[in-house]
C-alpha positions, 0 to 999 in steps of 0.5 A: 760370464754366461757360464757363471750366470747359468750356474747361479740360475741353476743354484737358485732354481735348486734352492727354490725347489728344495724350499718348495718341497719343504714348505709344501709338506706342511700345508695343513695336510699330513706329512707322514711320509716326511716323518719316516715313522721315527721314534718321537723324541722324549721330553719331560715338561711341567704341567700347569699344576707343577707336576712333571709329564714325561712323554715316554710314560704314554708308550702303548697309547696313541698320542696326539701332541699339539703345539699351540699358544693362547694367542693363536687363532687357529689353535683356538679353533682346533682345541674344542675338537681335541677336547671332543676327540679325547672324550670320544677315544680316551678310553680306547687308548688316545691321549692328547697332550697340549704343549703350550708355547706361551712365554709362561703359564699365566695366560694358559691356566685360565685358557685351559679352564675356559676351553675345558681342556680335558687332557694334560697341558705342559709348558713347552720350551724352544728346546722341545720345539727343536726336538720336533724339527723346529716350531716356526708356526702354530699350530703343529701337531704330531700323531704318535702310534702306540709304539712311540713312532711319529705317524703324521705331522700336521702344520697349520689348522687341520680339519678334525675329520682328518685327525679322527680318521688317523686316530681311529686307524692307529687305535685299531693297530696293536 
């Protein structure tokens, strides 16, 4: 009986350790080590104007993919910073793409106008979220280098200075 209890305790400890490592990777900090710089999964999604956007057409640019929703307060805090980053670095090769995880475009259109979103906004799907490892909370952002590989992943609200530093570093690499 003692052997069984010890085995169960060890199994629970191992499961807790695995959960802790996976959970703590995304506490607002970059998890670039976790991405291993894999190629960003390609997708084609509808923009708010109905035109289709394909991620792979932005190869050669630094791309910040922002998974967000209109009802997400931390998302609302980040978006004005993304607007500023797009203004500041867009002509140097940055392209921000907002992936709305709202149920439909109805609340997203007025939201994007209110926040003066100066970058493409597409309507995400559960499948898109799955391609990027599952979107279990918002916001989640991926920074993609010019070669199409994921450089960093940020889970939760992230300080704008962190994004700016990473963007500047990626823009300098050709």
